[in-house]
C-alpha positions as CSV (number, residue, x, y, z in Angstrom):
1,M,58.2,86.6,115.4
2,A,54.6,87.6,115.0
3,A,53.9,90.4,112.8
4,P,52.9,93.9,114.6
5,L,49.3,94.2,115.1
6,R,47.9,96.2,112.5
7,T,46.1,99.3,114.1
8,Y,44.0,101.8,112.3
9,L,43.8,105.5,113.4
10,L,40.6,107.2,112.7
11,P,41.0,111.1,112.9
12,G,38.8,113.8,114.4
13,L,36.8,116.5,112.9
14,D,39.3,117.6,110.1
15,G,39.7,113.8,108.9
16,T,43.1,114.5,107.5
17,G,45.0,112.2,109.9
18,R,47.8,114.7,110.0
19,L,47.4,115.6,113.6
20,F,48.4,112.1,114.5
21,R,51.9,112.8,113.6
22,P,53.3,113.6,117.1
23,F,51.5,110.4,118.5
24,V,52.8,108.2,115.6
25,E,56.3,109.4,116.0
26,R,56.6,108.0,119.4
27,A,55.6,104.5,118.3
28,S,57.8,101.5,119.3
29,G,57.1,99.5,116.3
30,A,55.0,97.0,118.3
31,L,52.1,98.2,116.4
32,D,51.7,98.5,112.6
33,L,50.1,102.1,112.7
34,R,47.9,102.9,109.7
35,V,46.4,106.4,109.5
36,L,43.2,106.7,107.5
37,S,41.5,109.9,106.4
38,Y,38.2,111.1,105.3
39,P,37.0,113.0,102.0
40,P,38.0,116.8,102.6
41,D,35.5,117.8,99.8
42,R,32.2,116.2,100.7
43,F,30.3,115.3,103.9
44,L,29.8,111.5,104.6
45,D,27.6,110.7,108.0
46,Y,28.8,108.0,110.3
47,A,27.0,105.3,108.3
48,A,28.7,106.2,105.0
49,L,32.0,106.8,106.6
50,A,31.9,103.2,108.1
51,E,31.2,101.8,104.8
52,L,34.1,103.9,103.1
53,V,36.5,103.1,105.9
54,G,35.3,99.5,106.5
55,A,36.3,98.8,102.9
56,Q,40.0,99.4,103.7
57,L,39.8,97.1,106.8
58,P,41.0,93.4,106.6
59,Q,38.2,90.6,107.0
60,G,39.0,87.6,108.9
61,E,42.3,88.9,110.4
62,P,43.2,90.6,113.7
63,Y,43.4,94.4,113.8
64,A,42.8,97.1,116.4
65,L,41.0,100.7,116.0
66,V,41.9,104.0,117.7
67,G,39.4,106.7,117.1
68,E,40.1,110.1,118.1
69,S,37.4,112.7,119.0
70,F,35.0,112.6,116.0
71,G,36.5,109.3,114.9
72,G,35.3,107.6,118.2
73,P,31.8,106.8,117.3
74,L,33.0,105.6,113.8
75,A,35.5,103.2,115.5
76,L,32.5,102.0,117.7
77,R,30.4,101.4,114.7
78,L,33.1,99.5,112.9
79,A,34.2,97.5,116.1
80,A,30.5,96.5,116.5
81,A,30.2,95.4,112.9
82,A,33.3,93.1,113.1
83,P,33.7,92.1,117.0
84,A,35.5,88.9,115.9
85,D,38.3,90.7,114.2
86,V,38.8,93.8,116.3
87,V,41.1,92.8,119.2
88,G,40.9,96.3,120.8
89,L,39.4,99.6,120.6
90,V,40.6,103.0,121.9
91,L,38.5,106.0,122.3
92,A,40.9,108.9,122.4
93,A,39.4,112.1,123.6
94,S,36.3,110.8,122.2
95,F,32.6,110.0,123.1
96,H,29.9,107.6,122.2
97,R,27.1,110.4,122.6
98,R,26.5,114.2,123.3
99,P,30.1,115.3,123.0
100,A,30.2,118.9,123.9
101,A,30.4,120.3,127.4
102,R,27.3,122.4,128.3
103,V,29.1,125.7,127.9
104,I,30.3,124.6,124.6
105,A,27.0,123.4,123.2
106,A,25.3,126.6,124.4
107,L,27.5,128.7,122.1
108,R,26.6,129.4,118.5
109,W,29.7,127.7,117.2
110,L,27.7,125.3,114.9
111,S,27.3,127.9,112.4
112,P,28.2,128.4,108.7
113,A,29.9,131.6,109.3
114,Y,32.2,130.1,112.1
115,F,33.4,127.4,109.9
116,G,33.8,129.5,106.9
117,L,36.6,131.4,108.7
118,P,40.2,130.5,109.4
119,L,40.4,128.7,112.9
120,P,41.8,131.4,115.2
121,A,44.7,130.7,117.3
122,H,43.0,131.6,120.6
123,V,40.2,129.3,119.8
124,V,42.6,126.3,119.1
125,R,44.2,127.0,122.5
126,L,40.9,127.4,124.5
127,L,39.1,124.4,123.1
128,L,41.5,122.0,122.0
129,G,45.2,122.5,122.7
130,G,45.4,124.3,126.1
131,A,46.6,127.7,126.8
132,D,50.3,126.7,126.7
133,A,49.9,124.9,123.4
134,S,53.0,125.6,121.3
135,D,52.8,127.6,118.0
136,D,53.7,124.6,115.9
137,L,50.7,122.7,117.5
138,V,48.3,125.6,116.8
139,H,49.6,125.8,113.1
140,E,49.1,122.0,112.6
141,V,45.5,122.3,113.8
142,Q,44.9,125.6,111.7
143,V,46.4,123.9,108.7
144,A,44.4,120.6,109.1
145,A,41.2,122.3,109.5
146,G,41.8,124.8,106.8
147,S,42.4,121.9,104.3
148,V,38.8,120.8,104.6
149,R,35.8,122.6,103.1
150,G,33.8,124.6,105.8
151,P,30.4,123.1,105.0
152,V,32.0,119.5,105.3
153,M,33.4,120.5,108.8
154,L,30.1,122.1,109.8
155,A,28.1,118.9,108.8
156,R,30.5,116.6,110.6
157,A,30.2,118.9,113.7
158,R,26.4,118.7,113.5
159,A,26.7,114.8,112.9
160,A,28.8,114.4,116.1
161,M,26.4,116.3,118.0
162,R,23.6,114.1,117.1
163,V,25.2,110.6,117.2
164,D,24.4,108.0,119.8
165,M,26.5,104.9,119.9
166,S,25.4,103.8,123.3
167,E,24.0,100.6,122.1
168,A,27.2,99.6,120.1
169,L,29.3,100.6,123.3
170,R,27.0,98.4,125.4
171,S,26.7,95.3,123.3
172,C,30.2,95.1,121.4
173,Q,32.5,93.2,124.0
174,V,35.7,94.1,122.1
175,P,38.2,95.2,124.8
176,L,38.0,99.0,125.2
177,L,40.2,101.7,126.6
178,F,39.1,105.3,127.1
179,L,41.8,107.8,127.1
180,G,41.0,111.4,127.9
181,G,42.5,114.7,129.2
182,K,41.6,115.8,132.7
183,R,41.8,119.5,131.3
184,D,39.7,118.8,128.2
185,R,37.5,121.8,128.0
186,F,35.5,120.5,124.9
187,L,34.2,117.1,125.9
188,R,31.7,116.5,128.8
189,S,33.4,115.4,132.0
190,A,30.7,112.9,132.6
191,L,31.8,111.1,129.5
192,P,34.3,108.5,131.2
193,I,31.6,107.8,134.0
194,E,29.1,107.0,131.3
195,V,31.4,104.7,129.3
196,R,32.2,102.8,132.5
197,A,28.4,102.6,133.4
198,L,27.8,101.1,129.9
199,R,31.1,98.9,129.9
200,A,32.2,98.1,133.4
201,D,35.2,96.5,131.9
202,A,36.5,99.4,130.1
203,E,39.8,100.8,131.0
204,I,39.7,104.4,131.8
205,R,42.9,106.5,131.7
206,M,42.9,110.1,132.3
207,L,46.1,112.1,131.5
208,D,47.1,115.9,132.6
209,A,46.2,117.3,129.1
210,P,43.5,119.2,127.3
211,H,41.4,117.8,124.2
212,L,44.3,117.1,122.1
213,V,45.7,114.4,124.5
214,L,47.3,112.5,121.8
215,Q,49.2,115.6,120.7
216,R,50.1,117.0,124.1
217,C,51.0,113.8,125.8
218,S,52.3,111.8,122.7
219,E,54.7,109.7,124.5
220,E,52.5,108.6,127.5
221,S,49.6,108.1,125.3
222,M,51.6,105.8,122.9
223,R,52.8,103.8,125.7
224,I,49.2,103.4,127.3
225,V,47.7,102.5,123.9
226,E,50.6,100.1,122.9
227,D,50.3,98.3,126.3
228,F,46.6,98.0,126.3
229,L,46.3,96.7,122.6
230,L,49.3,94.2,123.0
231,R,47.6,92.9,126.1
232,S,44.3,92.7,124.5
233,F,45.9,90.8,121.2
234,A,47.8,88.4,123.6
235,S,44.6,87.6,125.5
236,R,43.0,87.0,122.4
237,R,45.5,84.7,121.0
238,D,45.5,82.6,124.2
239,S,41.8,82.3,124.3
240,R,41.9,80.9,120.8
241,R,44.6,78.5,121.5
242,V,42.7,77.2,124.6
243,S,39.6,76.8,122.2
244,E,41.5,75.0,119.5
245,A,43.1,72.6,122.1
246,V,39.7,71.6,123.7
């Protein structure tokens, strides 16, 4: 029996990876899920993060990437650098450029004062988890955000607002799944349309969820991601068998 496909999970703005827990707990075992993290005490831009994370990825062996929110552009950068190894790429509640909805971008939330304070529960529910988010989820988000230095979170947020991975998205032909929330109040609603315009072959799945789609729809998200990555992996193996036989 073939070994499970190694699948690396790249977290959002907090960088801790702890928010993947509800999603990972729904895994069937078909994927070898590996949660990565970013330094909590120092800011690294996307190029530096790609170097740090890339050193932890295998070379010459197949693997998949799942980039959540802030981690999406990083996943795109890594996939573009190793398209022969990456068999599938998932952008989960993520983006390739200009992430924030207009009303969010217009707010003065990208300020040192905002990131110097504990994340209020009502902000977690308004922008991330939905009005009906459980107290446990709100607490997990608060703990994750609180474990990272405020200036680091601020610098990451600003980097996310400036990033543009459109060319990587267009040119890298790694199979792509865009998994988003229909009730996402943080990301621009046009993002899946833009992704499809740049990659006509991209699979788009929108669930009835807020921004934290992997946390609020953990089981459905896991089934979608597993199905997509296993199909992509099987297609890659079949193509290589044909090439070797010719």
